C-alpha positions in Angstrom: 71.2 -127.8 -58.4 73.2 -124.5 -58.1 71.6 -122.4 -55.0 69.0 -119.5 -55.4 72.0 -116.8 -54.5 74.3 -118.4 -57.3 71.6 -118.2 -59.6 71.0 -114.5 -58.7 74.9 -113.6 -58.7 75.1 -115.3 -62.2 72.0 -113.4 -63.6 73.3 -109.9 -62.1 76.5 -110.6 -64.0 74.8 -111.7 -67.3 72.9 -107.9 -66.9 76.6 -106.7 -66.9 77.5 -108.5 -70.2 79.6 -111.5 -68.4 79.3 -114.2 -70.9 81.3 -116.3 -68.7 78.4 -115.6 -66.3 75.9 -117.5 -69.2 77.9 -120.3 -69.8 78.0 -120.6 -66.4 74.4 -120.2 -65.7 73.4 -122.6 -68.9 75.1 -125.4 -67.4 73.4 -124.7 -64.1 69.7 -124.3 -65.2 69.4 -125.9 -68.6 68.8 -129.4 -67.9 66.1 -128.5 -65.7 64.2 -125.7 -68.1 64.5 -128.0 -71.2 62.7 -130.8 -69.0 59.9 -127.9 -68.8 59.7 -126.8 -72.4 60.0 -130.4 -73.3 56.8 -131.1 -71.2 54.8 -128.6 -72.7 55.7 -128.5 -76.3 56.1 -132.5 -76.6 58.6 -132.2 -79.6 62.7 -132.5 -78.7 63.7 -129.6 -81.7 60.7 -127.3 -80.5 61.9 -127.5 -76.8 65.5 -127.1 -78.1 64.6 -123.6 -80.1 62.6 -122.4 -77.3 65.4 -122.8 -75.3 67.9 -121.3 -77.2 65.4 -118.4 -77.8 64.9 -118.2 -73.7 68.7 -117.9 -73.3 69.2 -114.8 -75.6 66.1 -113.5 -73.8 67.8 -114.0 -70.3 70.8 -112.5 -71.5 69.0 -109.4 -72.8 67.3 -109.1 -69.9 68.9 -110.3 -67.0 69.4 -106.6 -65.8 65.9 -106.4 -65.0 65.8 -109.5 -62.8 65.0 -108.2 -59.1 65.6 -111.1 -56.5 63.0 -109.4 -54.0 60.0 -109.9 -56.8 61.0 -113.5 -57.5 63.3 -116.6 -57.3 66.0 -117.0 -60.2 64.3 -120.1 -61.1 60.8 -118.9 -60.8 61.8 -116.1 -63.2 63.7 -118.2 -65.7 61.0 -120.7 -66.1 58.0 -118.6 -66.0 60.0 -116.9 -69.4 60.3 -120.5 -70.9 56.6 -121.9 -70.0 55.2 -118.2 -71.6 57.5 -118.6 -74.5 56.4 -122.5 -75.1 52.9 -121.1 -74.4 53.6 -118.4 -77.5 55.1 -121.0 -79.4 52.2 -123.6 -79.5 50.0 -120.4 -80.1 51.5 -120.0 -83.5 49.0 -119.9 -86.1 50.8 -122.3 -88.1 50.7 -124.8 -85.6 47.3 -125.6 -85.0 46.7 -129.0 -87.0 43.4 -130.6 -87.6 43.0 -133.8 -85.6 40.1 -135.3 -86.1 41.0 -138.8 -84.9 42.5 -137.3 -81.8 45.9 -138.9 -82.5 48.0 -135.8 -81.4 46.2 -136.2 -77.8 46.5 -139.6 -77.5 50.7 -139.0 -78.8 50.8 -136.5 -75.7 50.0 -139.1 -73.0 52.8 -140.8 -71.1 52.3 -143.6 -68.9 50.7 -142.0 -66.1 47.4 -140.1 -67.2 47.4 -136.7 -66.8 44.3 -134.8 -66.0 43.6 -134.3 -69.8 43.7 -137.9 -70.5 41.6 -139.3 -67.5 39.2 -136.3 -68.5 39.2 -138.1 -72.0 38.8 -141.5 -70.7 35.3 -140.6 -69.7 32.0 -140.0 -72.4 31.4 -136.3 -71.0 35.3 -135.9 -71.5 35.1 -137.0 -75.0 32.2 -134.8 -75.5 34.1 -131.6 -74.0 36.6 -132.5 -76.6 34.2 -132.4 -79.4 32.4 -129.4 -78.5 35.9 -127.5 -77.8 36.7 -128.0 -81.4 33.4 -126.5 -82.3 34.5 -122.7 -80.6 36.1 -120.2 -82.2 39.8 -120.1 -81.7 39.9 -117.5 -80.0 37.2 -118.5 -77.4 38.9 -122.2 -77.5 42.3 -120.4 -76.6 40.7 -117.9 -73.8 38.7 -121.2 -72.1 41.7 -123.7 -72.2 44.1 -120.9 -70.4 41.3 -120.0 -68.3 40.7 -123.5 -67.0 43.3 -126.0 -68.5 46.5 -123.7 -67.5 44.3 -122.1 -64.5 45.4 -118.6 -65.4 43.1 -115.3 -64.4 40.9 -113.5 -67.2 43.9 -110.8 -66.9 46.4 -113.7 -67.3 44.4 -114.7 -70.6 44.4 -110.7 -71.9 48.0 -110.4 -71.6 48.9 -113.9 -73.3 46.5 -113.3 -75.8 47.3 -109.1 -76.1 43.8 -108.5 -76.0 41.6 -106.5 -74.2 40.5 -107.9 -70.4 36.7 -107.5 -71.5 37.2 -109.1 -74.8 38.6 -111.9 -73.4 36.1 -111.9 -70.8 33.6 -112.1 -73.4 35.4 -115.0 -75.2 35.4 -117.0 -72.3 32.0 -116.3 -71.4 30.3 -116.9 -74.7 32.9 -120.4 -74.9 31.6 -121.5 -71.6 27.6 -120.6 -73.0 28.6 -122.8 -76.2 30.2 -125.2 -74.6 27.0 -125.5 -72.2 24.9 -125.5 -75.0 27.1 -128.3 -76.9 27.3 -130.7 -73.4 23.4 -130.7 -73.2 
C-alpha cells in the first residue's frame, strides 16, 4: 500500500487535472476500496459500479481534500462507505424477505454481530419487530444502532431535519420495545 503522503500527493495532482495521477491513485487504492464496497454491498456488480462512481467523485473533489483534516485513505474510504449506504437506501432495492434468505446469504464463515444476534430467540424477534417499523424509522434505528452513527450523522445521511430523525429513532425504539414485550 502506498503511504499517506504519496496518496495526498496523488490527490493534489488529481485536483490539478493530472489524469496519470488518477490512474496511479486507482492502482494504489482500488483493491482495498473495492473490498470495502463488496463487504457492505455483498454483490460484486454493485461494488464495481459504486467504486467507479467513487473514483469519478475523487477526481471531481480531489481539490477539496485537506490532509490536515483527514488521512487520504480515510477520506476515500468514507466516500465509498457513504456511497454504498446511499446505494442500499435506494427505494427500488428493498425486497421483501419473509423467509430471511437475504440475511442468510450475507453470512460468511465467521458470524458477524447480526448473525450472532439472529441465532438467539430475542434476535429473531427483534428482526421480526424491525420489519414492522415504518421504513424511515427502520432505517434511522439501523443507522443509529447497527452503524453506530450519531443522530446528527443519521440526519445528514437521510437528508432529514435532526428533530425528525430523533423522533423516528425514539418512535422506532418505542415500537420495538412494545413489540418485544
